[in-house]
All heavy atoms as an XYZ file, in Angstrom:
944
protein
N      47.515    134.918     33.691
C      46.763    133.880     34.346
C      47.002    132.564     33.604
O      46.948    132.526     32.388
C      45.288    134.251     34.334
C      44.439    133.317     35.095
S      42.805    134.024     35.193
C      42.230    133.181     36.575
N      47.249    131.518     34.330
C      47.546    130.236     33.701
C      46.283    129.397     33.564
O      45.305    129.588     34.276
C      48.571    129.454     34.541
O      48.007    129.188     35.808
C      49.858    130.225     34.692
N      46.333    128.465     32.642
C      45.230    127.518     32.450
C      45.532    126.267     33.252
O      46.634    125.729     33.193
C      45.080    127.156     30.969
C      44.685    128.313     30.129
N      43.404    128.771     30.060
C      45.403    129.133     29.335
C      43.342    129.799     29.251
N      44.558    130.044     28.797
N      44.545    125.803     33.965
C      44.740    124.608     34.774
C      44.343    123.381     33.974
O      43.348    123.387     33.274
C      43.911    124.695     36.050
C      44.380    125.833     36.924
C      43.855    125.710     38.296
C      44.441    126.846     39.105
N      44.330    126.645     40.498
N      45.138    122.332     34.104
C      44.894    121.067     33.425
C      44.574    120.030     34.486
O      45.243    119.954     35.524
C      46.128    120.639     32.604
C      45.894    119.307     31.936
C      46.474    121.704     31.587
N      43.570    119.228     34.200
C      43.183    118.186     35.147
C      44.306    117.162     35.256
O      44.877    116.736     34.251
C      41.890    117.505     34.677
C      41.217    116.737     35.768
N      41.602    115.472     36.114
C      40.203    117.079     36.601
C      40.842    115.044     37.106
N      39.985    115.998     37.419
N      44.657    116.731     36.465
C      45.779    115.800     36.642
C      45.578    114.452     35.956
O      46.544    113.799     35.564
C      45.883    115.614     38.145
C      44.913    116.511     38.771
C      44.098    117.170     37.726
N      44.330    114.017     35.790
C      44.104    112.730     35.125
C      44.455    112.785     33.643
O      44.718    111.761     33.039
C      42.651    112.291     35.287
C      42.346    111.777     36.667
C      40.977    111.166     36.731
C      40.713    110.596     38.102
N      39.385    110.033     38.202
N      44.467    113.953     33.056
C      44.803    114.039     31.635
C      46.261    113.654     31.385
O      46.607    113.205     30.293
C      44.526    115.439     31.102
O      45.389    116.377     31.726
N      47.129    113.807     32.374
C      48.519    113.383     32.226
C      48.660    111.866     32.292
O      49.624    111.300     31.803
C      49.393    114.015     33.304
C      49.566    115.499     33.131
C      49.124    116.366     34.105
C      50.157    116.017     32.002
C      49.269    117.730     33.967
C      50.309    117.377     31.839
C      49.864    118.228     32.825
O      50.016    119.573     32.665
N      47.693    111.200     32.921
C      47.755    109.752     33.076
C      47.096    109.003     31.929
O      47.211    107.786     31.847
C      47.081    109.356     34.389
C      47.799    109.915     35.586
C      47.132    109.496     36.866
N      47.447    110.480     37.889
C      46.580    111.047     38.687
N      45.316    110.711     38.619
N      46.948    111.931     39.564
N      46.384    109.712     31.076
C      45.743    109.054     29.941
C      46.801    108.599     28.944
O      47.726    109.343     28.625
C      44.766    110.005     29.244
C      43.535    110.392     30.038
C      42.737    111.405     29.244
C      42.687    109.183     30.340
N      46.650    107.398     28.486
C      47.624    106.851     27.561
C      47.397    107.352     26.141
O      48.309    107.740     25.440
C      47.555    105.329     27.590
C      48.573    104.691     26.705
C      48.596    103.191     26.885
N      49.196    102.621     25.722
C      48.621    101.761     24.930
N      47.432    101.323     25.193
N      49.222    101.307     23.873
N      46.131    107.331     25.711
C      45.841    107.670     24.328
C      44.435    108.255     24.257
O      43.530    107.771     24.930
C      45.925    106.405     23.470
C      46.005    106.705     21.998
O      46.172    107.878     21.638
O      45.915    105.753     21.203
N      44.261    109.252     23.453
C      42.935    109.865     23.311
C      42.396    109.649     21.900
O      41.776    110.526     21.331
C      42.999    111.355     23.635
O      43.863    111.993     22.720
N      42.651    108.481     21.349
C      42.214    108.165     19.994
C      40.789    107.616     20.000
O      40.265    107.194     21.037
C      43.151    107.140     19.362
N      40.179    107.620     18.833
C      38.835    107.102     18.665
C      38.878    105.569     18.630
O      39.924    104.968     18.378
C      38.247    107.635     17.360
C      36.753    107.445     17.284
O      36.140    107.177     18.324
O      36.202    107.567     16.168
N      37.740    104.925     18.855
C      37.647    103.474     18.802
C      37.855    102.986     17.378
O      37.447    103.631     16.427
C      36.280    103.007     19.297
C      36.021    103.321     20.721
C      35.266    104.341     21.202
C      36.532    102.630     21.858
N      35.257    104.325     22.577
C      36.030    103.283     23.004
C      37.347    101.535     22.029
C      36.323    102.877     24.286
C      37.636    101.126     23.310
C      37.129    101.785     24.412
N      38.469    101.815     17.226
C      38.685    101.234     15.904
C      37.532    100.336     15.484
O      37.478     99.909     14.345
C      39.992    100.439     15.877
C      41.201    101.362     15.901
O      41.063    102.524     15.501
O      42.280    100.903     16.308
N      36.638    100.010     16.391
C      35.448     99.224     16.070
C      34.228    100.001     16.550
O      34.193    100.463     17.682
C      35.477     97.860     16.756
O      36.513     97.074     16.244
N      33.233    100.107     15.665
C      32.018    100.825     16.028
C      30.819     99.922     15.772
O      30.442     99.703     14.623
C      31.904    102.104     15.208
C      32.900    103.149     15.645
C      32.723    104.423     14.882
N      33.183    104.341     13.514
C      34.437    104.466     13.123
N      35.371    104.664     13.998
N      34.763    104.399     11.854
N      30.244     99.380     16.841
C      29.046     98.570     16.768
C      28.531     98.357     18.173
O      29.237     98.553     19.144
C      29.282     97.233     16.075
C      30.499     96.485     16.506
C      31.745     96.581     15.979
C      30.600     95.521     17.563
N      32.609     95.749     16.637
C      31.933     95.084     17.608
C      29.698     94.994     18.458
C      32.368     94.147     18.520
C      30.144     94.058     19.370
C      31.471     93.645     19.382
N      27.280     97.967     18.246
C      26.673     97.677     19.542
C      25.825     96.435     19.389
O      24.943     96.375     18.540
C      25.806     98.841     20.021
C      25.153     98.562     21.333
C      25.888     98.617     22.494
C      23.819     98.232     21.408
C      25.300     98.348     23.714
C      23.222     97.967     22.616
C      23.965     98.026     23.776
N      26.110     95.451     20.210
C      25.385     94.197     20.115
C      25.370     93.553     21.492
O      26.412     93.377     22.111
C      26.088     93.280     19.110
C      25.239     92.181     18.625
C      25.856     91.519     17.403
O      26.901     91.949     16.926
O      25.252     90.548     16.968
N      24.189     93.205     21.972
C      24.087     92.609     23.300
C      24.237     91.098     23.272
O      24.918     90.522     24.092
C      22.744     92.956     23.927
C      22.610     94.393     24.324
C      21.283     94.634     24.998
C      21.155     96.074     25.422
N      19.875     96.352     26.060
N      23.580     90.448     22.310
C      23.507     88.990     22.321
C      24.759     88.312     21.791
O      25.219     87.333     22.347
C      22.300     88.524     21.510
C      20.984     88.916     22.130
C      19.836     88.385     21.346
C      18.521     88.783     21.991
N      17.382     88.293     21.241
N      25.297     88.782     20.697
C      26.410     88.096     20.037
C      27.729     88.847     20.195
O      28.550     88.866     19.292
C      26.103     87.917     18.549
C      24.895     87.052     18.327
O      24.690     86.078     19.048
N      24.076     87.395     17.355
N      27.956     89.447     21.332
C      29.166     90.222     21.567
C      30.440     89.388     21.415
O      31.355     89.797     20.700
C      29.115     90.875     22.945
C      30.350     91.669     23.335
C      30.381     92.974     22.581
C      30.378     91.913     24.821
N      30.543     88.211     22.029
C      31.786     87.434     21.879
C      32.064     87.028     20.429
O      33.205     87.079     19.975
C      31.559     86.196     22.744
C      30.494     86.573     23.692
C      29.638     87.568     22.990
N      31.016     86.653     19.686
C      31.203     86.256     18.288
C      31.670     87.441     17.445
O      32.603     87.328     16.659
C      29.912     85.687     17.718
C      30.042     85.213     16.274
C      28.723     84.750     15.701
N      27.689     85.769     15.763
C      27.551     86.762     14.886
N      28.407     86.891     13.906
N      26.568     87.629     15.004
N      31.054     88.600     17.658
C      31.429     89.783     16.887
C      32.839     90.235     17.218
O      33.606     90.620     16.327
C      30.450     90.927     17.159
O      29.165     90.581     16.737
N      33.203     90.181     18.478
C      34.547     90.572     18.882
C      35.590     89.617     18.299
O      36.644     90.051     17.821
C      34.636     90.601     20.407
C      35.873     91.227     21.005
C      36.002     92.671     20.591
C      35.830     91.111     22.521
N      35.291     88.322     18.315
C      36.202     87.334     17.734
C      36.355     87.568     16.235
O      37.465     87.492     15.703
C      35.710     85.927     18.005
C      36.649     84.859     17.479
C      36.288     83.529     18.048
C      37.208     82.442     17.568
N      38.587     82.629     17.964
N      35.244     87.872     15.545
C      35.311     88.168     14.112
C      36.179     89.393     13.853
O      36.976     89.395     12.913
C      33.915     88.407     13.546
C      33.125     87.163     13.309
C      31.761     87.441     12.720
O      31.454     88.597     12.407
O      31.004     86.467     12.570
N      36.048     90.434     14.689
C      36.876     91.631     14.529
C      38.355     91.294     14.654
O      39.180     91.734     13.848
C      36.501     92.686     15.561
C      35.236     93.434     15.212
O      34.631     93.119     14.157
O      34.849     94.331     15.980
N      38.707     90.512     15.673
C      40.111     90.140     15.848
C      40.616     89.304     14.674
O      41.749     89.485     14.205
C      40.314     89.376     17.157
C      40.386     90.271     18.365
C      39.493     90.108     19.405
C      41.329     91.264     18.454
C      39.539     90.925     20.519
C      41.400     92.089     19.561
C      40.496     91.917     20.599
N      39.796     88.367     14.188
C      40.203     87.541     13.057
C      40.386     88.376     11.787
O      41.340     88.174     11.032
C      39.175     86.437     12.807
C      39.125     85.325     13.845
C      37.946     84.409     13.574
C      40.420     84.550     13.846
N      39.485     89.320     11.562
C      39.589     90.182     10.380
C      40.847     91.027     10.457
O      41.602     91.137      9.484
C      38.327     91.061     10.240
C      37.131     90.202      9.833
C      38.549     92.160      9.213
C      35.805     90.921      9.895
N      41.108     91.645     11.610
C      42.309     92.480     11.752
C      43.590     91.656     11.586
O      44.531     92.081     10.920
C      42.324     93.137     13.127
C      41.378     94.267     13.258
C      41.496     94.870     14.656
N      40.284     95.534     15.017
C      39.927     96.724     14.579
N      40.709     97.364     13.756
N      38.797     97.265     14.959
N      43.627     90.487     12.193
C      44.809     89.628     12.086
C      45.044     89.213     10.638
O      46.169     89.254     10.145
C      44.611     88.397     12.972
C      45.776     87.437     12.983
C      45.485     86.244     13.858
O      44.796     86.392     14.886
O      45.960     85.147     13.488
N      43.971     88.825      9.949
C      44.084     88.428      8.548
C      44.588     89.584      7.685
O      45.494     89.413      6.866
C      42.727     87.938      8.029
C      42.686     87.748      6.549
C      43.317     86.665      5.971
C      42.043     88.657      5.736
C      43.296     86.486      4.602
C      42.019     88.493      4.373
C      42.643     87.402      3.805
N      44.018     90.778      7.880
C      44.414     91.926      7.070
C      45.846     92.361      7.372
O      46.568     92.780      6.464
C      43.446     93.089      7.281
C      42.069     92.906      6.655
C      41.160     94.060      7.035
C      42.159     92.779      5.149
N      46.272     92.264      8.624
C      47.655     92.628      8.944
C      48.643     91.675      8.293
O      49.711     92.084      7.843
C      47.859     92.664     10.452
C      47.254     93.903     11.085
C      47.479     93.925     12.578
C      46.783     95.130     13.177
N      46.933     95.168     14.632
N      48.288     90.386      8.231
C      49.171     89.423      7.554
C      49.155     89.642      6.053
O      50.181     89.549      5.388
C      48.738     87.996      7.867
C      49.080     87.545      9.260
C      48.635     86.122      9.478
C      48.886     85.682     10.905
N      48.350     84.339     11.157
N      47.990     89.910      5.498
C      47.823     90.009      4.045
C      48.390     91.308      3.487
O      49.083     91.298      2.477
C      46.332     89.876      3.710
C      46.019     89.835      2.258
C      46.246     88.466      1.711
C      45.766     88.431      0.274
N      46.132     87.211     -0.365
N      48.069     92.443      4.121
C      48.453     93.738      3.558
C      49.253     94.579      4.544
O      49.288     95.800      4.424
C      47.205     94.524      3.108
C      46.240     94.719      4.270
C      46.532     93.841      1.957
C      45.096     95.636      3.960
N      49.917     93.974      5.474
C      50.608     94.691      6.537
C      51.713     95.620      6.081
O      51.973     96.626      6.706
N      52.355     95.336      4.973
C      53.505     96.121      4.543
C      53.177     97.107      3.427
O      54.065     97.600      2.761
C      54.618     95.182      4.088
C      55.120     94.313      5.217
C      56.270     93.464      4.807
C      56.701     92.605      5.998
N      57.820     91.775      5.701
N      51.908     97.417      3.246
C      51.508     98.355      2.199
C      51.178     99.732      2.760
O      50.416    100.478      2.165
C      50.301     97.809      1.417
C      50.555     96.548      0.610
C      49.283     96.102     -0.079
C      51.635     96.790     -0.427
N      51.737    100.094      3.882
C      51.527    101.410      4.461
C      50.178    101.574      5.119
O      49.601    102.660      5.082
N      49.673    100.532      5.741
C      48.377    100.602      6.408
C      48.557    101.258      7.777
O      49.346    100.808      8.594
C      47.756     99.195      6.572
C      46.478     99.258      7.375
C      47.497     98.588      5.218
N      47.814    102.347      8.002
C      47.902    103.053      9.270
C      46.876    102.544     10.272
O      47.184    102.376     11.453
C      47.701    104.549      9.046
N      45.640    102.300      9.792
C      44.579    101.945     10.723
C      43.523    101.120     10.006
O      43.246    101.338      8.833
C      43.962    103.229     11.274
C      42.877    103.039     12.269
C      42.464    104.288     13.018
C      42.283    105.513     12.177
N      41.663    106.633     12.888
N      42.948    100.164     10.712
C      41.842     99.347     10.204
C      40.664     99.553     11.145
O      40.753     99.241     12.328
C      42.216     97.857     10.143
C      43.407     97.645      9.212
C      41.027     97.025      9.698
C      43.978     96.258      9.254
N      39.568    100.107     10.616
C      38.369    100.346     11.404
C      37.262     99.409     10.928
O      37.164     99.123      9.747
C      37.897    101.787     11.253
C      38.919    102.809     11.695
C      38.451    104.218     11.436
O      37.264    104.495     11.659
O      39.276    105.022     10.990
N      36.431     98.960     11.852
C      35.331     98.054     11.515
C      34.038     98.638     12.055
O      33.948     98.976     13.235
C      35.578     96.650     12.103
C      36.854     96.064     11.513
C      34.385     95.744     11.847
C      37.286     94.754     12.116
N      33.041     98.742     11.170
C      31.713     99.202     11.550
C      30.724     98.086     11.240
O      30.806     97.459     10.195
C      31.314    100.456     10.775
C      32.137    101.668     11.094
C      31.704    102.878     10.301
O      30.873    102.736      9.376
O      32.201    103.966     10.599
N      29.788     97.861     12.149
C      28.780     96.821     11.957
C      27.388     97.433     12.027
O      27.094     98.240     12.903
C      28.891     95.751     13.032
C      30.116     94.915     12.914
C      30.124     93.888     14.041
N      31.345     93.141     13.991
C      31.494     92.016     13.309
N      30.487     91.519     12.645
N      32.642     91.391     13.302
N      26.565     97.037     11.093
C      25.154     97.366     11.067
C      24.412     96.056     10.847
O      25.009     95.069     10.424
C      24.842     98.349      9.939
C      25.552     99.668     10.090
C      26.676     99.961      9.332
C      25.102    100.604     10.995
C      27.332    101.162      9.471
C      25.756    101.813     11.145
C      26.873    102.099     10.378
N      23.113     95.998     11.120
C      22.383     94.749     10.866
C      22.465     94.330      9.401
O      22.014     95.038      8.515
C      20.948     95.098     11.262
C      21.078     96.234     12.218
C      22.285     97.001     11.787
N      23.108     93.202      9.149
C      23.248     92.680      7.796
C      24.362     93.312      6.991
O      24.495     93.044      5.803
N      25.171     94.158      7.599
C      26.219     94.856      6.848
C      27.481     94.965      7.701
O      27.417     95.201      8.901
C      25.746     96.247      6.466
C      26.691     96.974      5.535
C      26.236     98.396      5.295
C      25.086     98.417      4.322
N      24.737     99.802      3.929
N      28.627     94.786      7.067
C      29.928     94.908      7.719
C      30.774     95.829      6.859
O      30.987     95.555      5.672
C      30.590     93.528      7.855
C      31.986     93.478      8.422
C      31.954     93.844      9.900
C      32.572     92.097      8.251
N      31.237     96.938      7.421
C      32.045     97.904      6.681
C      33.439     97.901      7.285
O      33.604     98.099      8.491
C      31.440     99.315      6.748
C      30.033     99.309      6.157
C      32.322    100.306      6.005
C      29.292    100.603      6.318
N      34.443     97.678      6.440
C      35.839     97.681      6.859
C      36.504     98.883      6.202
O      36.527     98.984      4.973
C      36.547     96.379      6.455
C      35.844     95.185      7.087
C      38.010     96.423      6.871
C      36.307     93.861      6.566
N      37.029     99.800      7.013
C      37.673    101.015      6.508
C      39.168    100.866      6.742
O      39.626    100.741      7.878
C      37.128    102.258      7.236
C      35.606    102.337      7.076
C      37.792    103.518      6.692
C      34.950    103.332      7.983
N      39.935    100.898      5.653
C      41.387    100.730      5.725
C      42.025    102.059      5.361
O      41.845    102.553      4.250
C      41.866     99.620      4.772
C      41.183     98.300      5.111
C      43.381     99.476      4.855
C      41.442     97.203      4.110
N      42.774    102.651      6.295
C      43.498    103.894      6.043
C      44.920    103.525      5.635
O      45.647    102.896      6.399
C      43.519    104.770      7.293
O      42.212    105.090      7.681
N      45.300    103.935      4.436
C      46.610    103.564      3.918
C      47.261    104.742      3.208
O      46.573    105.647      2.717
C      46.499    102.354      2.966
O      47.790    102.028      2.466
C      45.583    102.648      1.804
N      48.578    104.725      3.155
C      49.321    105.778      2.476
C      49.410    105.514      0.975
O      49.563    106.448      0.196
C      50.727    105.883      3.066
N      49.288    104.255      0.570
C      49.410    103.897     -0.841
C      48.193    103.081     -1.274
O      48.255    101.859     -1.381
C      50.694    103.114     -1.051
C      51.911    103.916     -0.580
C      53.177    103.184     -0.751
N      53.491    103.080     -2.166
C      54.516    102.400     -2.635
N      55.301    101.779     -1.816
N      54.744    102.331     -3.923
N      47.063    103.743     -1.525
C      45.841    103.007     -1.858
C      45.901    102.285     -3.193
O      45.226    101.277     -3.381
C      44.761    104.091     -1.856
C      45.478    105.358     -2.088
C      46.829    105.184     -1.481
N      46.710    102.754     -4.116
C      46.801    102.114     -5.429
C      47.298    100.684     -5.351
O      46.852     99.811     -6.103
N      48.231    100.417     -4.456
C      48.744     99.057     -4.300
C      47.687     98.129     -3.712
O      47.621     96.955     -4.047
C      49.976     99.051     -3.393
C      51.221     99.705     -3.969
C      52.321     99.721     -2.923
C      51.687     98.971     -5.206
N      46.858     98.675     -2.847
C      45.834     97.868     -2.200
C      44.637     97.617     -3.118
O      44.107     96.521     -3.169
C      45.371     98.566     -0.920
C      44.464     97.806      0.011
C      45.132     96.516      0.441
C      44.143     98.655      1.209
N      44.255     98.619     -3.877
C      43.088     98.498     -4.748
C      43.390     97.623     -5.961
O      42.587     96.785     -6.347
C      42.598     99.895     -5.184
C      42.088    100.665     -3.968
C      41.512     99.784     -6.234
C      41.797    102.110     -4.235
N      44.539     97.804     -6.561
C      44.902     97.005     -7.724
C      44.250     97.524     -8.995
O      43.560     98.533     -9.003
N      44.448     96.814    -10.080
C      43.881     97.228    -11.367
C      42.389     96.943    -11.398
O      41.970     95.805    -11.232
C      44.560     96.492    -12.507
C      45.993     96.901    -12.704
C      46.497     96.318    -14.016
N      47.874     96.670    -14.212
C      48.270     97.714    -14.931
N      47.382     98.488    -15.516
N      49.543     97.965    -15.075
N      41.614     97.975    -11.625
C      40.173     97.813    -11.749
C      39.474     97.382    -10.470
O      38.376     96.862    -10.518
N      40.100     97.576     -9.326
C      39.485     97.195     -8.051
C      39.556     95.710     -7.762
O      38.848     95.210     -6.893
N      40.391     94.998     -8.482
C      40.500     93.552     -8.295
C      41.042     93.148     -6.942
O      40.634     92.139     -6.382
N      41.949     93.938     -6.384
C      42.529     93.611     -5.083
C      41.505     93.673     -3.965
O      41.510     92.856     -3.052
N      40.592     94.642     -4.040
C      39.555     94.781     -3.020
C      38.588     93.605     -3.096
O      38.159     93.068     -2.073
C      38.808     96.129     -3.189
C      37.652     96.226     -2.222
C      39.762     97.281     -2.990
N      38.243     93.190     -4.308
C      37.326     92.055     -4.476
C      37.937     90.766     -3.920
O      37.249     89.963     -3.302
C      36.942     91.878     -5.941
C      36.094     93.004     -6.487
C      34.777     93.149     -5.754
O      34.155     92.123     -5.406
O      34.372     94.302     -5.500
N      39.227     90.572     -4.153
C      39.909     89.376     -3.634
C      39.898     89.388     -2.109
O      39.613     88.367     -1.469
C      41.355     89.300     -4.179
C      42.165     88.245     -3.451
C      41.341     89.035     -5.670
N      40.185     90.566     -1.503
C      40.148     90.673     -0.045
C      38.754     90.379      0.491
O      38.598     89.674      1.493
C      40.566     92.085      0.393
C      42.044     92.389      0.431
C      42.261     93.851      0.788
C      42.764     91.501      1.403
N      37.737     90.898     -0.182
C      36.358     90.694      0.256
C      35.987     89.214      0.236
O      35.409     88.686      1.180
C      35.407     91.484     -0.645
C      33.970     91.448     -0.177
C      33.033     92.113     -1.152
C      33.320     93.567     -1.335
N      32.319     94.244     -2.178
N      36.355     88.509     -0.829
C      36.053     87.072     -0.948
C      36.775     86.274      0.140
O      36.204     85.368      0.737
C      36.461     86.550     -2.324
C      35.723     87.178     -3.462
C      34.516     86.396     -3.802
C      33.952     86.982     -5.085
N      32.526     86.975     -5.126
N      38.054     86.599      0.391
C      38.818     85.873      1.402
C      38.267     86.114      2.804
O      38.212     85.192      3.624
C      40.291     86.258      1.326
C      40.973     85.720      0.086
C      42.431     86.126     -0.004
O      42.908     86.874      0.875
O      43.090     85.693     -0.951
N      37.826     87.335      3.079
C      37.231     87.627      4.388
C      35.919     86.875      4.555
O      35.639     86.310      5.614
C      37.047     89.146      4.571
C      38.406     89.807      4.758
C      36.151     89.452      5.769
C      38.369     91.304      4.762
N      35.091     86.854      3.511
C      33.827     86.111      3.578
C      34.084     84.641      3.856
O      33.417     84.030      4.708
C      33.047     86.253      2.271
C      32.375     87.584      2.090
C      31.706     87.709      0.744
O      31.887     86.820     -0.122
O      31.008     88.711      0.543
N      35.052     84.054      3.163
C      35.357     82.635      3.376
C      35.891     82.387      4.788
O      35.550     81.390      5.422
C      36.357     82.142      2.336
C      35.759     82.105      0.947
O      34.545     82.030      0.787
N      36.601     82.181     -0.054
N      36.725     83.285      5.282
C      37.303     83.104      6.611
C      36.232     83.202      7.686
O      36.194     82.388      8.610
C      38.396     84.143      6.850
C      39.146     83.929      8.128
C      40.417     84.719      8.103
C      41.275     84.443      9.299
N      41.835     83.125      9.333
N      35.334     84.177      7.592
C      34.282     84.341      8.595
C      33.335     83.152      8.566
O      32.982     82.598      9.607
C      33.517     85.657      8.383
C      34.415     86.835      8.742
C      32.258     85.706      9.238
C      33.836     88.170      8.394
N      32.909     82.734      7.378
C      31.982     81.603      7.281
C      32.622     80.322      7.787
O      31.969     79.505      8.417
C      31.503     81.427      5.841
C      30.594     82.533      5.313
C      30.266     82.283      3.857
C      29.337     82.626      6.143
N      33.909     80.147      7.510
C      34.606     78.953      7.968
C      34.676     78.922      9.488
O      34.456     77.895     10.106
C      36.020     78.919      7.382
C      36.786     77.647      7.694
C      38.069     77.591      6.941
C      39.171     78.067      7.854
N      40.499     77.949      7.300
N      34.953     80.064     10.125
C      35.047     80.115     11.581
C      33.695     79.852     12.230
O      33.615     79.254     13.279
C      35.588     81.479     12.033
C      37.052     81.682     11.736
C      37.937     80.698     12.458
O      37.638     80.365     13.614
O      38.915     80.243     11.858
N      32.595     80.296     11.596
C      31.274     80.057     12.171
C      30.973     78.568     12.220
O      30.396     78.082     13.178
C      30.196     80.764     11.349
C      30.099     82.229     11.616
C      28.956     82.804     10.834
C      28.876     84.287     11.009
N      27.845     84.893     10.192
N      31.362     77.831     11.179
C      31.077     76.410     11.176
C      31.985     75.656     12.139
O      31.576     74.657     12.706
C      31.234     75.823      9.761
O      32.547     76.078      9.286
C      30.214     76.429      8.815
N      33.205     76.138     12.352
C      34.123     75.459     13.258
C      33.616     75.540     14.697
O      33.656     74.573     15.437
C      35.541     76.079     13.153
C      36.422     75.614     14.290
C      36.160     75.708     11.823
N      33.084     76.692     15.105
C      32.651     76.870     16.485
C      31.178     76.535     16.688
O      30.625     76.805     17.736
C      32.936     78.305     16.942
C      34.401     78.589     17.031
C      35.029     79.375     16.088
C      35.159     78.042     18.047
C      36.382     79.627     16.159
C      36.507     78.287     18.129
C      37.129     79.074     17.191
N      30.532     75.949     15.677
C      29.134     75.500     15.760
C      28.177     76.609     16.209
O      27.301     76.389     17.024
C      29.003     74.302     16.707
C      29.754     73.109     16.196
O      29.857     72.904     14.997
N      30.290     72.310     17.104
N      28.375     77.787     15.686
C      27.498     78.894     16.021
C      26.449     79.038     14.933
O      26.694     78.762     13.765
C      28.291     80.187     16.166
C      29.237     80.137     17.340
C      30.046     81.399     17.462
O      29.833     82.322     16.665
O      30.891     81.457     18.351
N      25.282     79.464     15.321
C      24.188     79.605     14.356
C      24.507     80.723     13.375
O      25.006     81.780     13.756
C      22.893     79.920     15.094
N      24.196     80.472     12.133
C      24.408     81.491     11.118
C      23.307     82.528     11.219
O      22.134     82.208     11.299
C      24.424     80.864      9.724
C      25.604     79.956      9.506
C      25.625     79.445      8.104
C      26.822     78.538      7.909
N      26.904     78.009      6.578
N      23.702     83.768     11.198
C      22.739     84.859     11.327
C      22.322     85.387      9.965
O      21.715     86.425      9.869
C      23.344     86.014     12.158
O      24.538     86.463     11.517
C      23.640     85.560     13.561
N      22.631     84.689      8.924
C      22.303     85.147      7.585
C      23.539     85.708      6.905
O      24.560     85.943      7.517
N      23.431     85.938      5.610
C      24.567     86.436      4.851
C      24.749     87.925      5.097
O      23.809     88.696      5.032
C      24.340     86.161      3.371
C      25.527     86.515      2.531
C      25.558     85.736      1.279
C      26.823     86.101      0.539
N      27.213     85.103     -0.368
N      25.959     88.313      5.379
C      26.276     89.706      5.605
C      26.852     90.312      4.336
O      27.613     89.670      3.621
C      27.321     89.856      6.711
C      26.807     89.630      8.082
C      27.875     89.947      9.079
C      27.395     89.708     10.474
N      28.392     89.989     11.461
N      26.504     91.548      4.112
C      27.106     92.299      3.009
C      28.390     92.922      3.545
O      28.380     93.625      4.554
C      26.152     93.391      2.541
C      26.731     94.258      1.460
C      25.852     95.457      1.165
O      24.719     95.493      1.631
O      26.339     96.349      0.464
N      29.500     92.640      2.884
C      30.791     93.167      3.305
C      31.205     94.256      2.337
O      31.223     94.056      1.124
C      31.857     92.064      3.365
C      31.465     91.030      4.415
C      33.222     92.651      3.682
C      32.418     89.873      4.499
N      31.557     95.414      2.889
C      32.004     96.538      2.078
C      33.368     96.974      2.592
O      33.547     97.137      3.802
C      31.003     97.689      2.185
C      31.356     98.866      1.344
C      30.304     99.960      1.478
C      30.731    101.155      0.671
N      29.871    102.307      0.930
N      34.310     97.155      1.697
C      35.649     97.580      2.068
C      35.878     98.980      1.499
O      35.794     99.173      0.274
C      36.724     96.601      1.557
C      36.512     95.225      2.189
C      38.110     97.123      1.880
C      37.486     94.185      1.722
N      36.157     99.935      2.371
C      36.462    101.311      1.968
C      37.949    101.549      2.164
O      38.519    101.164      3.187
C      35.691    102.324      2.802
C      34.209    102.319      2.494
O      33.829    101.878      1.377
O      33.431    102.773      3.350
N      38.565    102.221      1.201
C      39.984    102.550      1.259
C      40.108    104.056      1.408
O      39.579    104.806      0.604
C      40.734    102.078     -0.009
C      40.437    100.625     -0.339
C      42.222    102.328      0.126
C      40.954     99.635      0.636
N      40.814    104.503      2.450
C      41.068    105.927      2.639
C      42.515    106.214      2.343
O      43.377    105.482      2.735
C      40.769    106.352      4.072
C      39.324    106.519      4.369
C      39.185    107.128      5.743
C      37.754    107.285      6.132
N      37.609    107.841      7.448
């Protein structure tokens, strides 16, 4: 007896999980723009260090960036200095974009970068 497969499963392009996990009704465009800016910045900055995937999670007052890489030692650096530099540059980039588009500041966010 054969197993039947639904015809729509052949038309699906990809069955991967979402790369951004958050839910926000009011500030959706701002959060989406921040996600794109963060991904673009990280791809330019660390694109050639074996980065497979960049995931972003948002909670109230907290932003978690999960970077999956094949060579975490190059990204972390000595004593975690590379992660701290990335965190500072992301904070400056996000704050700078908020002032450029005249959007109200929602308070300081805690940024955490996880390396897998």
